[in-house]
C-alpha positions in Angstrom: 0.0 0.0 0.0 1.2 3.5 -0.8 0.8 6.4 1.6 -0.3 10.0 0.7 2.2 12.7 1.4 1.2 15.3 4.0 0.5 17.8 1.2 -1.7 15.4 -0.7 -3.7 14.5 2.4 -4.1 18.1 3.3 -5.3 18.9 -0.3 -8.0 16.3 -0.1 -8.9 16.9 3.6 -9.0 20.7 3.7 -10.6 21.7 0.4 -14.2 21.1 -0.6 -13.2 19.9 -4.0 -15.4 17.2 -5.5 -13.7 14.1 -6.9 -14.6 11.5 -9.5 -14.5 7.9 -8.5 -14.4 5.1 -11.1 -15.3 1.5 -10.4 -15.9 -1.3 -12.7 -19.2 -2.7 -14.1 -19.6 -6.5 -14.4 -18.7 -6.3 -18.1 -15.4 -4.5 -17.2 -16.4 -1.1 -18.4 -15.8 2.0 -16.3 -18.5 3.6 -14.1 -17.6 7.1 -12.9 -19.5 9.3 -10.4 -18.9 12.7 -8.8 -18.2 12.2 -5.0 -17.4 14.1 -1.8 -14.0 13.1 -0.4 -13.0 12.5 3.2 -9.5 12.0 4.7 -9.1 10.9 8.3 -6.8 8.7 10.4 -8.2 5.8 8.4 -7.1 7.3 5.1 -9.1 8.4 2.0 -12.8 7.5 1.7 -16.1 8.5 0.1 -19.6 7.9 1.2 -22.6 6.4 -0.7 -25.7 4.4 0.1 -26.1 0.6 0.1 -27.9 -0.7 -3.0 -26.5 1.8 -5.5 -24.6 0.7 -8.6 -21.3 1.9 -7.0 -21.7 -0.4 -3.9 -22.7 -3.4 -6.1 -19.7 -2.9 -8.4 -17.2 -2.5 -5.5 -18.6 -5.6 -3.7 -17.9 -7.6 -6.8 -14.6 -6.0 -7.8 -12.9 -3.7 -5.3 -10.6 -1.9 -7.8 -11.3 1.8 -7.9 -9.7 5.1 -8.9 -10.3 8.6 -7.6 -9.2 11.9 -8.9 -9.7 15.3 -7.3 -8.8 18.4 -9.3 -8.6 22.0 -7.9 -11.3 23.8 -9.7 -9.2 27.0 -9.6 -6.1 25.4 -11.1 -6.4 22.3 -13.3 -2.7 21.7 -12.9 -3.2 20.9 -9.2 -4.6 17.4 -8.6 -4.3 14.1 -6.8 -5.2 10.7 -8.4 -5.4 7.5 -6.3 -5.8 3.9 -7.6 -6.4 1.1 -5.2 -8.7 -1.3 -3.6 -12.0 -0.3 -1.9 -13.7 -1.7 1.2 -17.3 -1.1 2.2 -17.6 -0.1 5.9 -21.0 0.5 7.5 -19.7 1.6 10.9 -19.5 5.4 11.2 -21.0 6.0 7.7 -24.0 8.1 9.0 -21.7 10.4 11.0 -19.3 10.7 8.0 -22.0 11.9 5.6 -22.9 14.6 8.1 -19.3 15.7 8.3 -19.1 15.8 4.5 -22.3 17.9 4.4 -20.6 20.3 6.7 -17.4 20.4 4.5 -19.2 20.7 1.2 -22.4 22.5 2.0 -21.9 24.2 5.4 -24.8 22.2 6.9 -24.7 20.3 10.1 -26.5 17.3 8.7 -26.9 15.6 5.3 -30.3 16.9 4.0 -31.1 14.3 1.3 -31.5 11.2 3.5 -34.2 8.9 2.2 -36.3 6.7 4.5 -34.6 3.3 4.9 -31.4 4.4 3.2 -28.2 2.9 4.7 -25.1 4.9 4.2 -21.8 3.2 3.7 -18.2 4.5 3.8 -16.0 3.4 0.8 -12.4 3.2 2.2 -9.7 3.3 -0.5 -6.4 1.6 0.2 -4.0 3.4 -2.2 -1.8 1.2 -4.4 -0.8 4.1 -6.6 -0.8 7.8 -5.9 -0.1 10.5 -8.5 -0.2 14.2 -8.0 0.7 17.5 -9.7 1.2 20.9 -8.2 1.4 19.8 -4.5 4.8 18.5 -3.5 7.3 20.7 -5.0 
């Protein structure tokens, strides 16, 4: 497993920049979605809901990639490729933290009845970055 540098972790943690995560469909084709990104002591993660295409794809094939680009400078970005794990514990609290980071709200406002949030933890196998460490 590869670790993020302090600058890369801070870029992801401290900025409300959306990312694009790509997982793999059953036929091997790419499935990409815009996501909110979290960095904590457990590493890099995103949040979604059980039953969505993303969770089904990751449960079948954990390979994912994530890229986050600074919207004010396209030459400042971090890309991570690795293996994802679905974690239920703490996912509800995480989506509320992310709502604070990205929307300035104390709680995620689009919860649906019966929806179960899940954290997608990404174990980096490859990290690439431009404009952060130099």
